C-alpha positions in Angstrom: 92.6 126.8 84.5 92.9 126.7 88.2 95.0 124.4 90.2 92.1 122.2 91.2 91.2 121.6 87.6 94.8 120.9 86.7 95.1 118.4 89.6 91.9 116.7 88.4 93.2 116.4 84.8 96.4 115.0 86.0 94.7 112.4 88.2 92.4 111.5 85.3 95.4 110.9 83.0 96.9 108.5 85.6 93.5 106.7 85.7 93.5 106.4 82.0 97.1 105.1 81.8 96.4 102.6 84.6 93.3 101.5 82.7 95.4 100.8 79.5 97.7 98.5 81.5 94.8 96.7 83.2 92.9 96.2 79.9 96.1 94.9 78.2 96.6 92.4 81.0 92.9 91.3 80.9 93.2 90.3 77.2 95.3 87.2 78.0 96.2 87.5 81.7 99.8 88.3 80.8 101.7 91.6 81.2 103.2 92.5 77.9 106.6 93.7 79.2 107.7 95.9 76.4 108.7 99.6 76.0 105.0 100.7 75.9 104.2 98.9 79.1 107.3 100.4 80.8 106.5 103.9 79.5 103.0 103.7 80.9 104.0 102.0 84.2 106.7 104.6 84.7 104.2 107.4 84.0 102.1 106.1 86.9 105.1 106.8 89.1 104.8 110.5 88.4 103.0 112.7 90.8 101.6 116.1 90.9 101.7 117.9 94.2 98.8 120.1 95.0 99.9 123.2 96.8 97.5 126.0 97.9 98.7 129.4 96.8 96.5 132.3 97.7 98.4 135.3 99.1 95.2 137.3 99.7 93.7 134.6 102.0 97.1 134.1 103.7 97.4 137.9 104.3 93.8 138.2 105.6 94.4 135.4 108.2 98.0 136.3 109.2 97.3 140.0 109.6 94.1 139.5 111.4 92.3 141.5 108.8 89.7 138.9 108.1 87.4 141.2 110.0 87.2 143.4 106.9 84.6 140.9 105.7 81.5 142.1 107.5 79.1 139.4 106.4 79.7 136.4 108.8 78.2 133.9 106.3 80.7 135.0 103.6 83.5 134.9 106.1 82.5 131.4 107.2 82.2 130.2 103.6 85.7 131.5 102.8 87.3 129.9 105.8 85.5 126.6 105.2 86.6 126.7 101.5 90.3 127.1 102.5 90.0 124.4 105.3 88.7 122.0 102.6 91.6 122.9 100.3 94.0 122.2 103.1 92.4 118.9 103.7 92.6 118.0 100.0 96.3 119.1 99.9 97.1 116.8 102.8 95.3 113.9 101.3 97.1 114.3 98.0 100.5 114.5 99.7 99.7 111.4 101.8 98.5 109.5 98.8 101.7 110.5 96.9 103.8 109.3 99.7 102.0 106.1 100.6 100.5 104.9 97.3 103.3 106.0 94.9 106.5 106.2 96.8 105.9 103.3 99.2 103.6 100.9 97.4 103.6 101.5 93.6 107.3 101.9 93.1 108.1 99.0 95.4 106.0 96.7 93.2 107.3 98.2 89.9 111.0 97.9 90.9 110.5 94.4 92.4 108.7 92.9 89.4 109.5 94.8 86.2 112.7 95.7 84.4 113.1 99.1 82.7 113.1 98.1 79.0 114.9 101.2 77.9 117.7 99.9 75.7 120.8 101.4 77.3 123.0 100.8 74.2 120.5 102.5 71.9 120.3 105.4 74.4 124.0 105.8 75.2 125.7 103.8 72.5 129.5 103.7 72.8 129.3 106.4 75.5 128.7 103.7 78.1 132.4 103.2 78.1 132.8 106.7 79.5 131.3 105.5 82.8 134.2 103.9 84.7 133.4 100.5 86.0 130.1 100.1 84.2 128.8 96.6 84.3 126.5 96.8 81.4 127.2 94.4 78.5 125.2 93.8 75.4 123.7 90.7 77.0 122.8 92.5 80.1 119.5 93.9 78.8 118.4 90.5 77.4 119.3 88.7 80.6 117.5 91.1 82.8 114.4 91.1 80.6 114.2 87.3 80.8 114.5 87.5 84.6 111.7 90.1 84.7 109.5 88.0 82.5 110.1 84.9 84.7 109.4 86.9 88.0 106.2 88.4 86.7 104.9 85.1 85.3 104.2 83.9 88.9 100.6 84.4 89.9 101.5 86.1 93.3 103.7 88.6 91.5 101.0 89.3 88.9 98.6 90.0 91.7 100.9 92.3 93.5 101.7 94.3 90.4 98.0 94.4 89.3 97.0 95.6 92.8 99.7 98.3 92.7 98.5 99.5 89.3 94.8 99.4 90.3 95.5 101.3 93.5 97.4 103.9 91.6 
């Protein structure tokens, strides 16, 4: 599988995950804020960076040996192909920065609490973290705040837009 196919499969998996969240919301116009929601919403925060790696092309260009290709049409096609790859690479990098880092995560962190149960994950080991502020009621309190925040129409809209754009 080449890197373009891998990138496309990854982007399709993000689309599918976002679709699950949107379909779940559309059932009753409420986000079901549970571990499944958070797992899917967190997955949408992942990103795959597309990087062009072709040492042969790089060597041909940097050494000036592109002239070994005698057929001008083939040379032009090769150069245009790599220009297009560079354009795609920049678009993906810009989308990662703008859509995910700046927009999606901002909405996710503003409106949704991470439902991972810290006590189930770390158990009594939480006491090993000096000054930890997490108490057994912490998770329940924060979950209720998150549910209250996301129940407002403007917050639903902002989160749905972030998911849809992702």
